[in-house]
Every structure is written in structure tokens, then in C-alpha cells.
C-alpha positions as CSV (number, residue, x, y, z in Angstrom):
1,M,198.5,12.5,-86.4
2,Q,198.4,11.2,-82.8
3,F,200.3,11.6,-79.6
4,F,200.3,10.9,-75.9
5,I,201.1,13.5,-73.3
6,P,201.9,12.0,-69.9
7,M,200.5,14.4,-67.3
8,N,197.9,14.8,-64.6
9,P,195.1,16.3,-66.8
10,P,193.8,19.6,-65.5
11,T,190.3,19.7,-64.0
12,A,189.8,23.5,-64.5
13,T,187.7,24.3,-67.6
14,A,186.8,27.3,-69.8
15,Q,183.5,27.5,-67.9
16,E,185.4,28.8,-64.9
17,K,185.9,32.2,-66.4
18,Q,184.9,35.0,-63.9
19,S,183.4,38.3,-64.6
20,T,183.2,41.7,-63.0
21,M,181.5,45.0,-63.8
22,R,183.6,48.0,-64.9
23,G,181.1,50.8,-65.0
24,A,178.3,49.5,-67.2
25,K,180.5,47.0,-69.0
26,R,180.9,43.4,-68.0
27,C,184.6,42.2,-68.2
28,F,185.6,38.5,-68.2
29,Y,188.8,37.2,-66.8
30,K,190.6,33.9,-65.9
31,N,191.2,33.0,-62.3
32,A,194.6,31.6,-61.3
33,R,193.4,28.0,-61.4
34,L,192.1,28.3,-65.0
35,Q,195.2,30.2,-66.2
36,K,197.4,27.5,-64.7
37,A,195.4,24.8,-66.5
38,E,195.7,26.7,-69.9
39,D,199.4,27.3,-69.4
40,T,200.0,23.6,-68.6
41,L,198.1,22.4,-71.7
42,T,199.8,25.0,-73.9
43,W,203.2,23.9,-72.7
44,A,202.3,20.2,-73.2
45,L,200.9,20.7,-76.7
46,T,203.6,22.9,-78.1
47,P,206.0,20.1,-79.1
48,H,203.2,18.4,-81.1
49,V,202.2,21.4,-83.2
50,P,202.3,20.3,-86.9
51,Q,204.5,22.2,-89.4
52,E,201.4,23.3,-91.3
53,P,197.9,23.6,-89.8
54,L,195.3,21.1,-90.9
55,C,193.2,22.9,-93.5
56,G,190.1,20.7,-94.2
57,P,187.6,19.0,-92.1
58,V,189.0,17.2,-89.0
59,A,188.2,14.2,-86.9
60,L,189.4,14.7,-83.3
61,S,189.6,12.0,-80.7
62,V,190.7,13.0,-77.2
63,T,191.1,10.6,-74.2
64,W,191.5,12.3,-70.9
65,L,193.3,9.7,-68.6
66,Y,193.0,10.7,-64.9
67,P,195.1,9.1,-62.2
68,S,193.5,6.0,-60.8
69,S,193.1,5.2,-57.1
70,P,191.6,2.5,-54.9
71,A,188.3,4.4,-55.2
72,H,188.7,4.7,-59.0
73,P,190.4,1.7,-60.5
74,H,192.3,1.7,-63.7
75,G,190.1,1.3,-66.8
76,Q,186.9,2.6,-65.2
77,W,184.9,5.5,-66.8
78,K,185.4,8.8,-65.1
79,T,181.8,10.0,-64.5
80,T,182.6,12.9,-62.3
81,R,183.4,16.5,-63.2
82,P,184.8,18.1,-65.3
83,D,182.3,17.6,-68.1
84,T,183.8,16.5,-71.4
85,D,182.4,19.4,-73.4
86,N,184.0,21.9,-71.0
87,L,187.4,20.1,-71.1
88,D,187.4,20.0,-74.9
89,K,186.4,23.6,-75.3
90,M,189.6,24.8,-73.6
91,L,191.7,22.2,-75.4
92,K,190.4,23.1,-78.8
93,D,190.8,26.8,-78.1
94,I,194.5,26.2,-77.2
95,M,195.0,24.0,-80.2
96,T,193.6,26.8,-82.4
97,R,195.9,29.4,-80.9
98,L,198.9,27.0,-81.5
99,H,197.8,26.4,-85.2
100,F,196.9,22.7,-85.2
101,W,194.2,23.9,-87.6
102,R,192.9,27.2,-88.8
103,D,189.7,27.2,-86.8
104,D,188.2,24.7,-84.4
105,A,185.0,24.9,-86.4
106,Q,186.9,22.5,-88.8
107,V,186.4,19.7,-86.2
108,C,183.4,17.9,-87.7
109,D,183.8,14.5,-86.1
110,E,184.7,14.4,-82.4
111,R,185.0,11.7,-79.7
112,I,185.8,12.5,-76.1
113,L,186.6,9.9,-73.4
114,K,187.4,10.3,-69.7
115,I,188.9,7.3,-68.0
116,W,190.7,6.5,-64.7
117,S,194.1,5.2,-65.6
118,D,197.4,3.9,-64.0
119,R,199.1,6.0,-66.8
120,P,197.5,9.5,-66.6
121,G,197.7,11.8,-69.5
122,L,196.1,13.0,-72.6
123,F,195.9,11.0,-75.9
124,I,195.0,13.0,-78.9
125,R,194.4,11.8,-82.5
126,M,193.5,14.0,-85.4
127,D,192.7,12.9,-88.9
128,E,191.9,15.0,-92.0
129,L,188.6,14.0,-93.4
130,A,187.5,13.8,-97.0
131,M,185.6,16.9,-98.1
132,N,182.5,14.8,-98.7
133,S,180.9,13.2,-95.7
134,G,179.7,10.2,-97.7
135,L,176.0,11.0,-96.9
136,E,174.1,11.2,-100.2
């Protein structure tokens, strides 16, 4: 399964959660920027939810395509923030909530790219893997 979502990818990540103390208990919350990023991704992913969640091991490839500019020409690697691991944490959490799979722990093979592009968006590919990795 693969699809492309034309959009300006969010730059807010799961690492931006905030915390406060309520008595002796620490409580975490999402600031408005993070909530907007999650809402945007949820809205964009919803039309692509499979009829049944993937149930075995999954290979996930995600390409984050950010809008190019004179300073960042089309096709160049995006070496600035946000970090790929933080981007994909939020994405996989949303995909889990939407039931692309049962649990994001099923993602056993992962590739994450960030590129400046004349066609910004998010390209996602998921493949079910054989139960045996082939390493013997």
C-alpha cells in the first residue's frame, strides 16, 4: 500500500509536548502548534486507512517533502530540524490510532527521508513482511 498526500508537512513533533505540575503530579499536554500538526496529519491520513489493519510485521517508508526555495533547491536533502525520528514518532502514533496496524511495534523495517521538493507532501509506503526475516 502506498500513497502521496500533497501538503506542507508539519514541523511540530511529538517532542514538543509540554508539562506542568499539578500538586505532586507531572501532567503532560500538547501546545496549540503540536495539536494543529496532529490534527492536520490525522485529517490527511484518514482517507488512506485500510479496510483492515495490517496484522504482521510491517516495512514502512516515509518521505517528508518540504517546500523548496532558492535557499533549498528541489531534490536536496533537508538537513535541518525537525529530526526524522521525532517526525515519525508522531506519524506512527496517529497511524496506530487510525488503525493502519494494530500497534506501531509491528514496524520492523523503516526508512525515513527528508527532502526539499517543488511538490511538497508526504509519501508513505507500507508493505507486510514475511514472518521470517530470512536471517538464519
